[in-house]
C-alpha atoms as one frame of an Amber mdcrd trajectory, in Angstrom:
protein
  -7.475 -73.793 -29.101  -7.303 -71.240 -31.920  -7.415 -72.115 -35.619  -3.678
 -71.779 -36.229  -2.901 -74.034 -33.291  -5.384 -76.576 -34.606  -3.732 -76.627
 -38.026  -0.260 -76.922 -36.504  -1.406 -79.802 -34.309  -3.061 -81.462 -37.281
   0.129 -81.188 -39.347   2.088 -82.812 -36.541  -0.506 -85.575 -36.327  -0.369
 -86.173 -40.075   3.363 -86.818 -39.916   3.024 -89.507 -37.225   3.305 -93.156
 -38.176   6.263 -92.979 -40.548   7.553 -96.316 -39.259   4.406 -97.939 -40.640
   4.620 -96.107 -43.952   4.500 -97.525 -47.413   7.411 -96.799 -49.761   8.339
 -93.116 -49.647   7.211 -91.213 -52.742   9.789 -88.495 -52.051  12.684 -90.958
 -52.036  11.593 -92.054 -55.530  11.406 -88.509 -56.917  13.105 -88.065 -60.290
  13.136 -84.268 -60.149  11.253 -81.005 -60.667  11.224 -81.277 -64.475  11.519
 -85.032 -64.884   8.217 -85.760 -63.103   6.396 -82.692 -64.439   3.293 -82.813
 -66.604   1.204 -80.195 -68.378  -2.218 -80.580 -69.986  -4.703 -78.433 -71.841
  -8.355 -79.402 -71.572 -10.570 -78.067 -74.348 -14.148 -77.902 -73.099 -17.104
 -76.869 -75.231 -20.184 -76.476 -73.038 -23.829 -75.669 -73.739 -26.430 -74.953
 -71.058 -30.183 -74.524 -71.520 -32.551 -74.138 -68.572 -36.120 -73.835 -69.856
 -38.399 -72.439 -67.135 -42.078 -73.368 -67.381 -43.528 -70.554 -65.259 -42.757
 -67.661 -67.584 -39.365 -66.710 -66.112 -36.534 -65.871 -68.515 -34.825 -68.997
 -69.782 -31.068 -69.383 -69.275 -29.209 -70.267 -72.473 -25.426 -70.075 -72.742
 -22.766 -71.619 -74.957 -19.043 -71.243 -74.407 -15.598 -72.580 -75.181 -13.270
 -73.198 -72.268  -9.504 -73.672 -72.168  -8.231 -75.186 -68.912  -4.458 -75.416
 -68.749  -2.730 -77.106 -65.820   0.922 -77.618 -64.937   2.157 -79.897 -62.165
   5.867 -80.016 -61.507   7.645 -82.929 -59.938   9.478 -82.535 -56.654  13.160
 -81.738 -56.329  15.227 -84.592 -54.955  16.323 -84.833 -51.340  14.693 -85.381
 -47.959  12.286 -82.501 -48.623  11.147 -81.901 -52.184   9.949 -78.596 -53.620
   7.494 -78.130 -56.482   5.001 -75.772 -58.137   1.525 -76.272 -59.565  -0.152
 -73.705 -61.803  -3.266 -73.260 -63.901  -4.647 -70.893 -66.496  -8.323 -70.558
 -67.403  -9.941 -68.906 -70.403 -13.638 -68.902 -71.245 -14.939 -67.498 -74.540
 -18.628 -66.740 -75.039 -20.063 -68.289 -78.190 -23.706 -67.454 -77.598 -25.706
 -65.724 -74.875 -27.357 -62.394 -74.216 -28.850 -60.080 -71.656 -31.853 -61.698
 -70.017 -30.797 -65.251 -70.792 -27.203 -65.383 -69.586 -26.230 -68.040 -67.060
 -23.988 -66.491 -64.425 -22.132 -69.712 -63.627 -20.725 -69.527 -67.181 -20.101
 -65.796 -67.636 -20.173 -62.801 -65.335 -22.067 -59.689 -66.448 -20.895 -56.140
 -67.035 -22.360 -52.962 -65.495 -25.200 -52.984 -68.050 -26.206 -56.560 -67.310
 -24.677 -58.049 -70.473 -22.560 -61.200 -70.270 -18.865 -60.555 -70.811 -17.351
 -61.810 -74.059 -14.595 -63.696 -72.268 -13.036 -64.187 -68.875  -9.674 -65.466
 -67.726  -7.828 -66.330 -64.579  -4.448 -67.757 -63.554  -3.228 -69.210 -60.288
  -0.341 -71.102 -58.759   0.614 -72.980 -55.618   3.930 -73.993 -54.096   4.275
 -77.435 -52.565   6.660 -79.322 -50.284   6.871 -83.071 -49.836   8.578 -85.165
 -47.206   8.097 -88.918 -47.266   4.421 -89.292 -48.384   3.161 -85.997 -46.957
   2.527 -82.951 -49.171   1.979 -79.379 -47.967   0.559 -77.090 -50.620  -0.096
 -73.351 -50.393  -1.740 -71.133 -52.974  -4.523 -71.468 -55.555  -5.812 -75.015
 -55.828  -8.761 -77.318 -56.452  -9.590 -79.126 -53.180 -11.840 -82.158 -53.492
 -12.946 -83.264 -50.047 -16.440 -84.075 -48.727 -16.459 -80.833 -46.695 -14.625
 -78.640 -49.227 -15.175 -79.578 -52.871 -14.605 -77.278 -55.840 -17.273 -77.180
 -58.562 -16.279 -78.173 -62.098 -19.725 -78.851 -63.540 -20.012 -75.856 -65.878
 -17.514 -74.163 -68.235 -14.577 -73.274 -65.943 -13.768 -74.706 -62.506 -14.038
 -73.048 -59.135 -10.806 -72.616 -57.150  -9.731 -71.814 -53.586  -6.735 -70.080
 -52.021  -5.137 -71.504 -48.916  -3.072 -74.301 -47.394  -3.761 -78.029 -47.604
  -1.775 -80.865 -46.030  -2.275 -84.347 -47.490  -0.610 -87.313 -45.810  -0.479
 -90.941 -47.009   2.105 -92.312 -44.605   0.125 -95.462 -43.788  -1.107 -97.754
 -46.534  -4.802 -97.192 -47.202  -5.003 -94.117 -44.972  -5.245 -90.551 -46.280
  -5.346 -87.634 -43.840  -6.099 -84.008 -44.726  -5.856 -80.704 -42.867  -6.171
 -77.229 -44.306  -7.188 -73.618 -44.032  -8.500 -71.577 -46.964  -9.236 -67.862
 -47.112 -10.268 -67.218 -50.715 -12.935 -68.585 -53.080 -12.998 -67.905 -56.823
 -16.356 -69.159 -58.174 -17.206 -70.370 -61.644 -17.980 -67.648 -64.158 -16.181
 -64.910 -62.206 -12.468 -64.130 -62.718 -12.196 -62.244 -59.396  -9.997 -63.871
 -56.765 -12.475 -63.723 -53.866 -15.693 -61.876 -54.787 -17.687 -63.624 -52.053
 -15.197 -62.461 -49.388 -14.629 -65.803 -47.731 -13.221 -65.184 -44.260 -11.875
 -68.673 -43.648 -12.674 -72.365 -43.787 -10.772 -74.935 -41.733 -10.916 -78.601
 -42.740  -9.663 -81.744 -41.015 -10.281 -85.434 -41.604  -9.360 -88.522 -43.543
 -10.383 -91.719 -45.262  -9.251 -95.300 -44.696  -9.525 -98.331 -46.956 -10.084
-101.109 -44.428  -9.995-103.661 -47.243 -10.576-103.817 -50.982 -14.310-103.865
 -50.279 -14.711-101.609 -47.243 -13.760 -97.949 -46.789 -14.660 -95.325 -44.189
 -14.108 -91.579 -43.897 -14.644 -88.817 -41.344 -14.270 -85.048 -41.891 -14.911
 -81.761 -40.122 -15.064 -78.199 -41.458 -15.716 -74.752 -40.032 -16.683 -71.851
 -42.309 -16.262 -68.649 -40.299 -19.587 -66.898 -39.572 -21.481 -69.513 -41.565
 -21.548 -73.070 -40.188 -19.651 -76.005 -38.760 -19.989 -79.450 -40.366 -19.205
 -83.075 -39.652 -19.265 -85.713 -42.393 -18.989 -89.497 -42.327 -19.108 -92.199
 -44.988 -19.125 -95.985 -45.064 -18.829 -97.769 -48.403 -19.135-101.562 -48.481
 -18.935-103.797 -51.537 -20.058-107.433 -51.641 -18.695-109.209 -54.748 -20.706
-112.283 -55.701 -18.688-113.093 -58.814 -16.625-111.361 -61.487 -19.848-110.033
 -62.997 -22.064-109.471 -59.957 -21.729-107.267 -56.886 -23.830-105.444 -54.320
 -22.613-102.079 -53.001 -23.862-100.036 -50.051 -22.925 -96.369 -49.700 -23.889
 -94.383 -46.588 -23.254 -90.624 -46.286 -24.158 -88.230 -43.489 -23.608 -84.526
 -42.756 -24.359 -82.798 -39.456 -24.370 -78.994 -39.603 -24.494 -76.427 -36.823
 -25.227 -73.003 -38.270 -23.764 -69.873 -36.722 -26.323 -67.463 -35.301 -27.445
 -65.063 -38.013 -25.913 -67.233 -40.762 -27.278 -66.346 -44.207 -26.895 -70.033
 -45.104 -29.358 -71.019 -42.378 -31.831 -68.334 -43.425 -31.561 -69.442 -47.067
 -32.473 -72.999 -46.049 -35.530 -72.147 -43.974 -33.993 -71.599 -40.531 -34.612
 -68.650 -38.239 -30.933 -67.779 -37.781 -30.790 -68.790 -34.093 -29.038 -72.027
 -33.130 -30.168 -73.789 -36.323 -29.016 -77.348 -36.932 -29.397 -79.875 -39.734
 -28.726 -83.548 -40.352 -28.869 -85.021 -43.841 -28.081 -88.628 -44.659 -28.448
 -90.997 -47.591 -28.149 -94.735 -48.082 -27.783 -96.166 -51.585 -27.799 -99.831
 -52.590 -26.394-100.674 -56.028 -26.672-104.117 -57.611 -24.366-104.639 -60.600
 -24.737-107.550 -62.967 -22.713-107.565 -66.166 -23.350-104.366 -68.104 -26.290
-103.371 -65.897 -26.600-101.652 -62.529 -29.749-100.993 -60.502 -29.774 -98.431
 -57.670 -32.232 -97.699 -54.880 -31.538 -94.838 -52.472 -33.205 -93.046 -49.599
 -32.215 -89.594 -48.341 -33.531 -87.698 -45.333 -33.242 -84.197 -43.817 -34.009
 -83.349 -40.203 -33.481 -80.273 -38.057 -34.272 -76.574 -37.995 -33.198 -75.883
 -41.597 -32.255 -77.630 -44.813 -28.711 -78.625 -45.764 -26.708 -75.657 -47.127
 -23.487 -75.800 -49.141 -21.497 -73.527 -51.457 -21.378 -70.871 -48.755 -17.574
 -70.886 -48.682 -17.197 -74.672 -48.867 -17.536 -75.264 -52.616 -20.257 -76.029
 -55.116 -19.773 -79.809 -54.979 -19.866 -80.263 -51.199 -22.897 -82.510 -51.209
 -21.734 -86.128 -51.169 -25.195 -87.675 -50.935 -27.083 -90.051 -53.206 -29.953
 -87.903 -54.459 -28.043 -84.990 -55.966 -28.695 -84.236 -59.647 -30.187 -80.914
 -60.832 -32.011 -80.794 -57.514 -30.234 -81.897 -54.354 -33.376 -82.846 -52.372
 -31.820 -81.085 -49.388 -34.710 -78.897 -48.206 -36.028 -78.620 -44.664 -37.517
 -81.933 -43.386 -37.347 -83.450 -46.875 -37.430 -87.179 -47.484 -36.572 -88.503
 -50.940 -36.352 -91.822 -52.762 -34.393 -92.660 -55.874 -34.619 -95.460 -58.419
 -31.978 -95.454 -61.123 -30.393 -97.601 -63.800 -26.939 -97.606 -65.424 -25.810
 -99.339 -68.610 -22.281 -99.919 -69.899 -22.413-100.511 -73.653 -18.950-102.141
 -73.759 -20.622-105.517 -73.349 -22.594-104.786 -76.510 -19.596-103.813 -78.608
 -19.429-100.067 -77.923 -16.714 -99.515 -75.294 -16.687 -96.014 -73.840 -20.454
 -95.474 -74.146 -22.571 -95.366 -70.965 -26.114 -94.364 -70.016 -27.771 -93.411
 -66.724 -31.423 -92.901 -65.838 -32.723 -91.753 -62.454 -36.063 -90.858 -60.937
 -36.074 -89.034 -57.598 -39.079 -87.888 -55.599 -38.929 -85.732 -52.478 -41.786
 -85.129 -50.045 -42.532 -83.853 -46.540 -40.822 -80.529 -47.367 -41.462 -77.680
 -44.910 -41.742 -74.434 -46.838 -43.970 -71.335 -46.610 -46.387 -72.851 -44.132
 -46.712 -76.121 -46.053 -45.373 -79.198 -44.226 -45.813 -81.648 -47.076 -44.581
 -79.990 -50.250 -43.058 -82.185 -52.967 -40.536 -82.109 -55.791 -39.440 -84.687
 -58.363 -36.850 -85.092 -61.097 -36.283 -87.363 -64.082 -32.609 -87.494 -65.069
 -31.055 -88.943 -68.238 -27.390 -88.904 -69.286 -25.383 -90.363 -72.156 -21.581
 -90.247 -72.166 -19.093 -91.493 -74.745 -15.293 -91.503 -74.523 -13.233 -92.367
 -77.603 -11.066 -95.326 -76.659  -8.303 -95.305 -79.277  -6.914 -93.584 -82.330
  -5.920 -89.942 -82.874  -9.009 -88.712 -80.978  -8.411 -90.971 -77.952  -9.987
 -89.537 -74.740 -12.271 -87.158 -76.665 -15.533 -87.271 -74.714 -19.156 -86.305
 -75.317 -21.713 -85.919 -72.533 -25.387 -85.041 -72.856 -27.617 -84.781 -69.789
 -31.230 -83.783 -69.315 -33.286 -83.083 -66.210 -37.060 -82.714 -66.090 -37.929
 -81.064 -62.782 -41.350 -80.412 -61.296 -42.256 -79.073 -57.842 -44.933 -77.391
 -55.796 -44.997 -73.633 -56.342 -43.394 -72.782 -53.008 -40.493 -75.198 -53.565
 -39.146 -74.082 -56.924 -39.988 -73.332 -60.553 -40.760 -76.142 -62.969 -38.096
 -76.502 -65.650 -36.417 -78.678 -68.240 -32.632 -78.525 -68.398 -30.116 -79.655
 -71.022 -26.344 -79.661 -70.592 -23.973 -80.733 -73.352 -20.191 -81.071 -73.051
 -17.444 -81.924 -75.525 -14.016 -82.324 -73.916 -10.613 -83.100 -75.353  -7.502
 -83.310 -73.146  -4.170 -82.522 -74.783  -0.945 -83.644 -73.166   1.643 -80.879
 -73.542   4.386 -82.237 -71.311
């Protein structure tokens, strides 16, 4: 069955089950303009990666403007709408030798550009609770997830079908043929051939959800993903949560992704899974997690499937996704609302990975200490203004990666235009 036939079959499958559907969103449509909204996100971002082995440090500061418009749907059995976005990034400080490419591209002389911009749009159709969207968009699925962790977001070009015909069940099918990364205004500089995605998630109850997804990046790899999330509430103030994630990857022969992750390019496979247990009591949360890699190579992502396609527990600065790696995490979260400061939160994490196979060493190690403060203004004229400061201290064996300290600082303010 070819890719187009698969997508057509998936679309037909997504529309099944209308008789069991929840109330139709399309029947409640107020109109193209009436349900429209437009926002402008002002993002000031600073990035400092301080290498400890003598390599050039990466230091960049920029101001981002992220404008988005989402129309409503026209009334009728089938509704029509349009989504659009405009991105502008302005360099405030950087220079040749210390630029960070995920913020700003460089010119022919190796200097970071002073600014970069991009615009995109997608058309969308809705019938009942099923939406078909084609064009430039920001997919956020476990096997295709755009990256928005720097100054400007990554985007993809293609078709995505999202169906919510049955209460608690969301199904997705899509095909994308273009990838516009962060820091680069070009539409598809990495020349993505195609990525097909199919899967869904189901909320079995308020405390149990499951998901299953599949993706195929042409000439790169094929992936399967599964998740089980189970919450055990003990009281209004206490709960225990278990979150299990797993990816299974079959790399195409000669795949650069497999070679980058320690494979030999011939029938390479990888399995990565993580299990996290989180105990919440009042303002406090304590997390323990274990993550493990097995197979012929490490787990690769952002080779056509997005810079956030790593839904596992031990992903911070490092992802602890190297060949044969086993990692443990201990972390702590604090919500200061209980202590009279609503909107302020803190997270600490320590992760250690071992048993890494790299450069002839079968027991290399890496470790990271992560700290993050975040504050969101809760009321007043500056409501929703947010501040986030995160720091990672990373150390590893020489063959694994360079030692470094990293600081990221973000100030964001969303403005509602429509």
